[in-house]
N, C-alpha and C positions, 0 to 999 in steps of 0.2 A: 504494500500500500504506500503510495507516494504521499509524502507529507507536504502540505502547503505552507509556504513561507508567510509569516505574518508581517514581515517588513514591507513597507510601502515602496514601490519602485516608481520614482518620479518620471522615468523615461517611457513608461508604458503608455500614458496618455499622449505623449508627443509622437510616439510611433503610430498610434491609432489615428491621430490627427493627420499625419503625413499620408497614411494609406487612404484616408477619406479624401484628401486633396487629389491624389492620383486617380481615384475612382471617379471623382467629379470631372476632372480634366478629360478623362476618356469619353465622357458623355457629350462634350462640346463639339461643335461643328465649325470648321474653319470657313470663314466667308469667302465667296468667290471674288475675283478681281474687280468685277463690276460693283459688288457691294462695298468693297474697300474704298473704291473711288467715290461712290455716293456718300458714304459716311465721312470721308475725308473732306469732301466739298462742303457737306453740311456743317462740319466742325469749323471750317474756315469762315463760312458765311455767318456763323454765330459768334465766333471769337473776334474777328476783325472789327465789327462794329462796336463790340464791347471795349476793345482796346482803344478805339478812337474816342469813345465816350469818356473813358477814364483819363486819357491824355488831354482831352479838351477840358474836362473838369479840373484837372491838375493845373493846366495852364491858366484857366480862368481864375481859379482860387488864388494862384500865385500872384497874378496881376492885381487882383482885388486886394490882397494882403499888402502888396507894395504901395498901392494907392492909399490905403488906410494908414499904414504905419510908416510910409515914406521910405 
């Protein structure tokens, strides 16, 4: 009869977590080239106007600060 160790093994949950990650990654599907292109364009269309908005606000607030505080 094999005796079970009562000591806690901290690496056991880490190993289970890594196995679960690999199992989930096997379920994923790599997108086709056309999908990559579509998502890349969508990301740029979203990010570029936000960058322009942030830059414009930074410039405007900077000039306003210079006008107020000299």
